[in-house]
C-alpha positions as CSV (number, residue, x, y, z in Angstrom):
1,M,22.6,18.3,-2.5
2,G,23.2,15.0,-4.5
3,S,24.4,14.9,-7.9
4,H,21.4,13.7,-9.7
5,A,18.7,16.6,-11.0
6,P,16.2,17.0,-8.5
7,V,13.5,14.5,-8.3
8,G,9.9,15.3,-6.7
9,F,7.9,12.8,-4.5
10,I,4.4,13.4,-3.9
11,G,2.9,11.7,-0.6
12,L,5.2,10.9,2.4
13,G,3.1,8.2,4.1
14,N,4.0,4.9,5.5
15,I,5.4,3.8,2.1
16,G,6.6,7.4,0.8
17,L,8.4,8.8,3.3
18,P,11.1,5.8,3.8
19,A,11.0,5.4,-0.2
20,A,12.1,9.1,-0.2
21,C,14.3,8.8,2.2
22,N,16.3,5.9,0.7
23,L,16.4,8.1,-2.5
24,I,18.1,11.0,-0.2
25,E,20.8,8.2,1.4
26,R,21.9,7.3,-2.2
27,G,22.5,10.8,-3.3
28,W,19.2,12.2,-4.9
29,D,18.0,15.4,-4.3
30,V,14.4,15.0,-3.5
31,V,11.7,17.8,-3.3
32,G,8.8,16.7,-1.7
33,F,5.3,17.8,-0.8
34,S,2.6,16.0,1.2
35,L,-0.3,16.3,3.6
36,T,1.9,14.3,6.2
37,G,5.3,13.1,6.7
38,M,7.0,16.6,5.8
39,E,9.1,17.4,9.1
40,A,10.7,13.7,8.8
41,F,11.3,14.4,5.2
42,V,13.2,17.7,5.7
43,A,14.9,16.2,8.8
44,A,16.5,13.3,6.7
45,G,17.7,15.8,4.2
46,G,14.6,16.4,1.7
47,R,13.5,19.8,0.6
48,A,10.1,21.0,0.7
49,A,7.6,22.5,-1.5
50,A,4.5,24.5,-0.6
51,S,2.2,22.6,-3.2
52,A,2.5,19.5,-5.7
53,A,2.6,22.5,-8.4
54,E,5.5,23.4,-7.0
55,V,7.1,20.1,-6.9
56,A,6.1,19.6,-10.8
57,A,7.7,23.2,-11.7
58,R,11.0,22.3,-10.0
59,C,11.4,18.8,-11.1
60,R,11.5,17.1,-14.5
61,V,10.8,13.4,-12.8
62,I,7.9,13.5,-10.4
63,I,7.1,10.3,-8.1
64,H,3.3,9.8,-6.8
65,C,2.8,7.5,-3.8
66,L,-0.7,8.4,-2.8
67,P,-2.9,6.2,-0.6
68,V,-6.2,6.4,-2.5
69,A,-7.1,7.7,-6.0
70,A,-9.6,10.6,-4.5
71,A,-6.0,12.1,-3.3
72,L,-5.4,12.5,-6.7
73,E,-8.2,15.4,-6.9
74,S,-6.1,17.8,-5.2
75,A,-2.5,16.4,-5.7
76,F,-2.5,16.0,-9.2
77,Y,-5.8,17.7,-10.9
78,G,-6.4,20.6,-8.4
79,P,-5.3,24.1,-9.3
80,E,-2.2,23.3,-6.5
81,G,-1.6,20.0,-8.2
82,V,1.1,18.5,-10.5
83,A,-0.7,19.0,-13.3
84,A,-0.4,22.8,-12.7
85,G,3.2,22.8,-12.9
86,L,4.0,19.8,-15.0
87,A,6.5,20.3,-18.0
88,E,6.4,19.3,-21.3
89,G,8.7,16.1,-21.5
90,A,8.5,15.4,-17.7
91,V,8.0,12.0,-16.2
92,V,5.4,10.9,-13.3
93,I,5.9,7.7,-11.9
94,E,3.1,6.3,-10.2
95,L,3.9,3.7,-7.1
96,A,0.3,3.9,-6.0
97,S,-2.9,1.3,-6.5
98,Y,-6.1,3.0,-8.3
99,A,-8.7,1.2,-10.3
100,L,-7.4,0.7,-13.8
101,A,-10.2,3.4,-15.0
102,D,-8.4,6.1,-12.6
103,K,-4.9,5.3,-13.8
104,V,-6.4,5.6,-17.5
105,R,-7.6,9.0,-16.6
106,L,-4.1,10.1,-14.9
107,R,-2.3,8.5,-18.0
108,D,-4.5,10.7,-20.6
109,A,-4.0,13.8,-18.3
110,V,-0.4,13.4,-18.0
111,V,0.4,12.7,-21.9
112,G,-2.4,15.5,-22.7
113,R,0.3,17.8,-21.1
114,G,3.2,16.2,-23.2
115,A,4.6,14.4,-20.4
116,A,4.9,10.6,-20.2
117,L,3.8,7.9,-17.2
118,L,5.4,5.1,-15.9
119,D,2.9,2.8,-14.3
120,C,4.6,1.2,-11.1
121,E,3.5,-0.6,-7.9
122,I,5.5,-1.2,-4.9
123,T,4.9,-4.1,-2.4
124,A,6.5,-4.7,1.0
125,R,6.6,-7.5,3.3
126,S,6.2,-5.2,6.5
127,A,5.3,-1.8,4.7
128,G,7.6,0.8,6.1
129,R,10.2,-1.2,7.4
130,S,10.6,-3.5,4.5
131,V,11.2,-0.1,2.3
132,V,13.6,1.1,5.0
133,A,15.6,-2.1,4.7
134,R,15.3,-2.0,0.7
135,E,13.2,-5.3,0.7
136,A,10.1,-4.0,-1.0
137,V,9.8,-4.7,-4.6
138,I,8.9,-2.2,-7.4
139,F,6.6,-3.9,-10.7
140,L,7.8,-1.6,-13.4
141,G,4.9,-1.2,-16.0
142,G,4.2,0.8,-19.2
143,D,7.1,1.7,-21.8
144,R,9.9,-0.8,-21.6
145,D,12.1,2.0,-22.9
146,L,11.1,4.4,-20.3
147,A,11.0,2.0,-17.5
148,E,14.6,1.2,-18.2
149,Q,15.6,4.7,-18.2
150,H,14.5,5.0,-15.0
151,R,15.3,1.8,-13.2
152,G,18.6,3.7,-11.6
153,L,16.1,6.0,-9.7
154,L,13.8,3.2,-8.6
155,E,16.6,0.9,-7.7
156,A,18.0,3.8,-5.4
157,I,14.6,3.3,-3.3
158,T,14.9,-0.8,-3.5
159,D,17.1,-3.5,-4.6
160,T,14.5,-5.2,-6.6
161,C,12.6,-3.5,-9.5
162,V,11.3,-5.8,-12.4
163,Y,9.4,-5.0,-15.4
164,V,6.2,-7.0,-15.7
165,G,4.6,-5.5,-19.0
166,P,2.8,-2.6,-20.4
167,F,0.2,-0.2,-19.1
168,G,-1.6,-2.0,-16.5
169,A,0.1,-4.9,-16.0
170,S,1.9,-3.9,-12.9
171,L,-1.6,-3.2,-11.3
172,K,-2.5,-6.6,-12.3
173,V,0.4,-8.0,-10.3
174,K,-0.3,-5.8,-7.1
175,T,-3.7,-6.7,-7.3
176,V,-2.9,-10.9,-7.2
177,N,-0.2,-9.9,-4.4
178,N,-2.7,-8.2,-2.0
179,L,-5.5,-11.0,-2.5
180,L,-2.8,-13.1,-0.7
181,V,-1.8,-10.5,1.7
182,G,-5.6,-10.5,2.6
183,V,-6.3,-14.0,2.7
184,H,-3.1,-14.6,4.9
185,A,-4.3,-11.8,7.3
186,L,-7.4,-13.6,7.9
187,A,-5.8,-16.9,8.3
188,A,-3.3,-15.7,10.7
189,A,-6.1,-14.4,12.6
190,E,-8.1,-17.4,12.3
191,A,-5.3,-19.6,13.6
192,M,-4.9,-17.6,16.5
193,A,-8.0,-17.2,17.5
194,L,-8.2,-21.1,17.4
195,G,-5.0,-21.6,19.2
196,V,-6.3,-19.0,22.1
197,K,-9.7,-20.5,22.6
198,A,-8.0,-24.3,22.6
199,G,-6.1,-22.8,25.7
200,I,-2.6,-22.1,23.9
201,D,-0.6,-19.1,25.4
202,P,-1.2,-16.5,22.4
203,A,2.4,-15.4,23.2
204,V,3.5,-18.9,22.5
205,L,1.6,-18.9,19.4
206,A,2.9,-15.8,18.0
207,D,6.6,-16.9,18.5
208,L,6.2,-20.5,17.0
209,L,3.6,-20.2,14.1
210,P,5.6,-17.9,12.0
211,R,8.5,-20.4,12.3
212,G,6.6,-23.3,11.1
213,A,5.3,-24.8,7.8
214,G,2.4,-22.4,8.1
215,G,4.5,-19.4,8.4
216,S,3.8,-16.1,6.1
217,A,4.5,-12.5,6.4
218,A,1.0,-12.2,7.6
219,L,1.8,-14.1,11.0
220,S,5.2,-12.6,11.1
221,N,3.9,-9.1,10.9
222,Y,0.5,-9.7,13.0
223,A,0.8,-12.2,15.4
224,G,2.5,-10.7,18.0
225,A,0.0,-7.7,18.0
226,M,-2.8,-10.2,18.3
227,A,-1.2,-12.0,21.1
228,R,-0.9,-8.7,23.1
229,R,-4.1,-7.5,21.7
230,E,-3.1,-4.2,20.4
231,F,-5.8,-3.4,18.2
232,D,-4.9,0.2,18.1
233,S,-1.3,-0.2,16.7
234,I,-0.5,-0.1,12.8
235,V,1.6,-2.8,11.7
236,A,1.3,-2.6,8.0
237,G,-1.5,-0.1,6.9
238,E,-5.3,0.5,7.8
239,M,-7.9,-1.4,6.8
240,G,-9.8,1.5,5.3
241,V,-7.2,1.9,3.1
242,F,-6.4,-2.0,2.0
243,V,-10.1,-2.8,1.4
244,K,-10.2,-1.0,-1.8
245,Y,-7.8,-4.2,-3.0
246,F,-10.9,-6.3,-2.5
247,G,-12.8,-4.3,-5.3
248,L,-9.7,-4.3,-7.7
249,I,-9.4,-8.1,-7.2
250,E,-13.7,-8.7,-7.9
251,D,-12.8,-6.6,-11.0
252,L,-10.1,-8.7,-12.1
253,A,-11.6,-11.9,-11.3
254,R,-14.7,-10.8,-13.2
255,Q,-12.5,-9.8,-16.3
256,C,-10.7,-13.3,-16.2
257,D,-13.9,-15.3,-15.2
258,A,-11.5,-16.6,-12.2
259,A,-13.0,-18.1,-9.2
260,T,-11.6,-16.1,-5.9
261,P,-13.5,-18.1,-3.1
262,L,-10.8,-17.5,-0.3
263,A,-10.6,-13.8,-1.2
264,D,-14.2,-13.5,-1.3
265,V,-14.6,-14.5,2.5
266,T,-11.9,-12.3,3.6
267,A,-13.4,-9.5,1.9
268,R,-16.5,-9.7,4.1
269,Y,-14.6,-9.9,6.8
270,V,-12.4,-6.9,6.1
271,R,-15.5,-5.1,5.0
272,A,-17.5,-5.9,8.2
273,A,-14.5,-4.5,10.2
274,V,-14.4,-1.5,8.2
275,S,-17.9,-0.9,8.4
276,A,-17.9,-1.6,12.4
277,G,-15.3,1.2,12.6
278,G,-12.1,-0.3,12.2
279,G,-11.3,1.2,9.2
280,R,-8.4,3.2,11.0
281,R,-6.8,-0.2,12.7
282,D,-4.8,-2.6,11.1
283,M,-5.6,-6.5,10.2
284,Q,-4.9,-7.8,13.6
285,T,-8.3,-6.3,14.6
286,L,-9.7,-9.6,12.6
287,F,-8.3,-11.7,15.6
288,A,-10.6,-9.8,17.8
289,M,-13.7,-10.6,15.4
290,L,-12.8,-14.2,15.2
291,E,-12.2,-14.6,18.8
292,G,-15.6,-13.4,19.6
293,Q,-17.5,-15.9,17.3
294,S,-18.8,-19.2,18.0
295,R,-18.4,-22.1,15.7
296,D,-22.1,-22.1,15.2
297,E,-22.6,-18.6,14.4
298,P,-23.7,-17.6,11.0
299,A,-21.0,-16.2,8.6
300,R,-23.2,-13.2,8.3
301,L,-21.0,-10.6,9.4
302,A,-23.3,-7.0,9.3
303,R,-24.6,-7.9,12.8
304,P,-24.4,-6.1,16.2
305,G,-22.0,-8.5,17.6
306,V,-19.1,-7.5,15.3
307,A,-19.5,-3.6,16.3
308,N,-19.4,-5.0,19.6
309,A,-16.5,-7.3,19.3
310,L,-14.5,-4.2,17.9
311,D,-15.7,-1.6,20.5
312,H,-14.4,-4.0,23.0
313,A,-11.2,-4.7,21.3
């Protein structure tokens, strides 16, 4: 195995698996546990553990990369969770996004066991593909000295790791980042739907729009899938997971008394898509909703037509 002390990795999903594989490629000895991705993790050279508690018992540094806060109940707090095996002096590095209250609870539980929490977030233009290519960005938050001590580990995951401030700062940056992700995804779907309704070949739009002045990561990620009407493929991530960010955006905007008109509209469309059964689909599904709407149609989305548009997408 690698020349470094073993590092634990909990959560080997769309982001976690390529992040763990990057560590392995850079010579780190990685011990992992996840409900998914274990076979690929072991094939890449990772060492499997039978539980999150076993990971914590074998490693002094444990990285968390879970999709939602609810996963912490078993992965951290449960009888087979990290807390059950966490040693005094250990460090937990959190890469996932939760509400601040969930992060505070996690921090207090970690500190209560004599360990430390490094509060981080990760973002990537095309999710797993960008992580593999080491193009993701990690926002480092929490104690600055602790962040610097573990910079080498995190830079084994990706080339860009930036300290953004004390505990909670990384969540704010990720929330602002994902406001743009959501708005750009809806804008990409709207532009594609307009172009198609205007009679332009969607394949032409998918090729040209990302190259123009209006190009974005969302257009690059989703335009091709929209053009091909591939609504069941996962390009970046499931809307049912991403939808949590709109609650975070709304919470932050209330705290700051900030206007978020574009995010508010986007949240309505994404929440409607999730409610209509699109939670396991990616953002290109928004194209199906918009393509099925007329200009004079009211912007109230909780109606049968939305579900029908998704049913036939």
